[in-house]
Wavefront OBJ file of the C-alpha trace (Angstrom):
o trace
v 97.399 93.207 89.522
v 93.907 94.637 89.146
v 93.306 96.872 86.156
v 89.831 98.031 87.017
v 86.441 96.941 85.885
v 86.274 98.923 82.650
v 89.870 98.884 81.399
v 91.703 96.037 79.732
v 95.395 95.677 80.593
v 96.330 97.091 77.164
v 94.038 100.117 77.607
v 95.401 100.667 81.104
v 99.005 100.688 79.835
v 98.140 103.046 76.975
v 96.312 105.366 79.388
v 99.249 105.362 81.766
v 101.607 106.169 78.895
v 99.372 109.083 77.895
v 99.453 110.442 81.452
v 103.240 110.249 81.559
v 103.451 111.937 78.184
v 101.242 114.793 79.373
v 103.227 115.079 82.589
v 106.580 115.186 80.811
v 105.433 117.800 78.341
v 104.178 120.051 81.151
v 106.818 119.493 83.833
v 107.446 123.221 84.214
v 103.795 124.237 84.261
v 103.054 127.333 86.395
v 100.676 126.865 89.338
v 97.953 128.957 87.671
v 97.937 126.612 84.677
v 97.755 123.600 86.993
v 94.678 125.125 88.654
v 93.158 125.728 85.207
v 93.996 122.159 84.297
v 92.031 120.750 87.230
v 89.121 123.110 86.582
v 88.940 122.064 82.922
v 89.458 118.332 83.488
v 86.442 116.207 82.641
v 87.776 112.706 83.265
v 89.532 111.027 86.155
v 92.548 110.437 83.938
v 92.774 114.184 83.304
v 92.374 114.923 87.020
v 95.166 112.444 87.757
v 97.431 114.132 85.184
v 96.639 117.574 86.637
v 97.485 116.374 90.133
v 100.786 115.030 88.822
v 101.541 118.387 87.186
v 100.817 120.094 90.493
v 103.229 117.758 92.273
v 105.917 118.416 89.659
v 105.513 122.175 90.128
v 105.780 121.742 93.915
v 108.866 119.550 93.427
v 110.563 122.183 91.278
v 110.069 124.816 93.992
v 111.263 122.359 96.638
v 114.410 121.524 94.642
v 115.282 125.189 94.239
v 114.864 125.869 97.967
v 116.823 122.765 98.927
v 119.653 123.704 96.563
v 119.821 127.274 97.929
v 119.851 126.088 101.529
v 122.380 123.348 100.857
v 124.735 125.860 99.236
v 124.388 128.300 102.131
v 125.411 125.983 104.971
v 128.693 124.409 106.017
v 129.754 120.850 105.229
v 128.472 119.324 108.481
v 125.074 121.011 108.138
v 124.918 120.059 104.454
v 125.530 116.420 105.350
v 122.822 116.525 108.047
v 120.433 118.294 105.667
v 120.965 115.614 103.025
v 120.231 112.890 105.593
v 117.115 114.690 106.870
v 115.827 115.199 103.337
v 116.338 111.532 102.447
v 114.427 110.474 105.542
v 111.743 113.111 104.906
v 111.210 111.769 101.375
v 110.807 108.260 102.766
v 108.301 109.585 105.302
v 106.396 111.489 102.601
v 106.216 108.356 100.460
v 104.855 106.223 103.306
v 102.465 108.906 104.580
v 101.001 109.420 101.117
v 100.704 105.677 100.516
v 98.729 105.532 103.759
v 96.504 108.405 102.629
v 96.036 106.858 99.185
v 94.998 103.570 100.759
v 91.564 105.076 101.422
v 90.863 104.778 97.682
v 93.192 101.880 96.864
v 92.422 100.251 93.553
v 90.141 103.085 92.475
v 90.664 105.394 89.532
v 91.209 108.352 91.890
v 94.104 106.644 93.706
v 96.836 108.308 91.602
v 95.225 111.720 92.113
v 95.095 111.268 95.884
v 98.750 110.193 95.916
v 99.898 113.158 93.787
v 97.822 115.622 95.823
v 99.275 114.333 99.090
v 102.819 114.500 97.761
v 102.281 118.017 96.405
v 100.834 119.220 99.725
v 103.620 117.692 101.804
v 106.270 118.976 99.390
v 104.917 122.524 99.656
v 104.939 122.242 103.457
v 108.554 121.044 103.421
v 109.525 123.814 100.990
v 108.107 126.374 103.430
v 110.265 124.857 106.185
v 113.375 125.089 104.005
v 112.507 128.665 103.058
v 112.225 129.559 106.742
v 115.877 128.615 107.157
v 116.769 130.783 104.171
v 115.161 133.862 105.714
v 116.080 133.625 109.382
v 115.142 136.528 111.564
v 117.634 138.003 113.980
v 117.650 135.999 117.201
v 116.062 132.829 115.768
v 118.286 130.270 117.466
v 116.491 127.336 115.784
v 117.748 128.481 112.404
v 120.479 126.283 110.921
v 122.431 129.246 109.602
v 123.035 132.780 110.794
v 120.831 135.591 109.545
v 122.320 137.741 106.793
l 1 2 3 4 5 6 7 8 9 10 11 12 13 14 15 16 17 18 19 20 21 22 23 24 25 26 27 28 29 30 31 32 33 34 35 36 37 38 39 40 41 42 43 44 45 46 47 48 49 50 51 52 53 54 55 56 57 58 59 60 61 62 63 64 65 66 67 68 69 70 71 72 73 74 75 76 77 78 79 80 81 82 83 84 85 86 87 88 89 90 91 92 93 94 95 96 97 98 99 100 101 102 103 104 105 106 107 108 109 110 111 112 113 114 115 116 117 118 119 120 121 122 123 124 125 126 127 128 129 130 131 132 133 134 135 136 137 138 139 140 141 142 143 144 145 146
């Protein structure tokens, strides 16, 4: 495993622990604070932590939309939704690993990964939300309009 040119393995582990600590303490950070975070960041480690916060905020919105949709459909649709979501998460993981590969081994690699996952998660959330607000006559909607 490569730890970078300027960081010893011990420093790398301590830095990683600090990032996780920051991320855990700010897991419910509003989007406006995430934007402020990135604007105020002065190091790559801080940018990486901000990108992780952004992903966690996107994940929270995704989870809420998924839960609402899952509760609003029948058993067969719920089972299909669960399968689709599992496969979508696998796709997101692979797609973002591919995107991150452009900076593999660099200090910005975690940031690129988190940014990709946040972007894709927001896109998927919008798709789930579309099913929650079906317009009359939308036959591609998985549930009837209310």
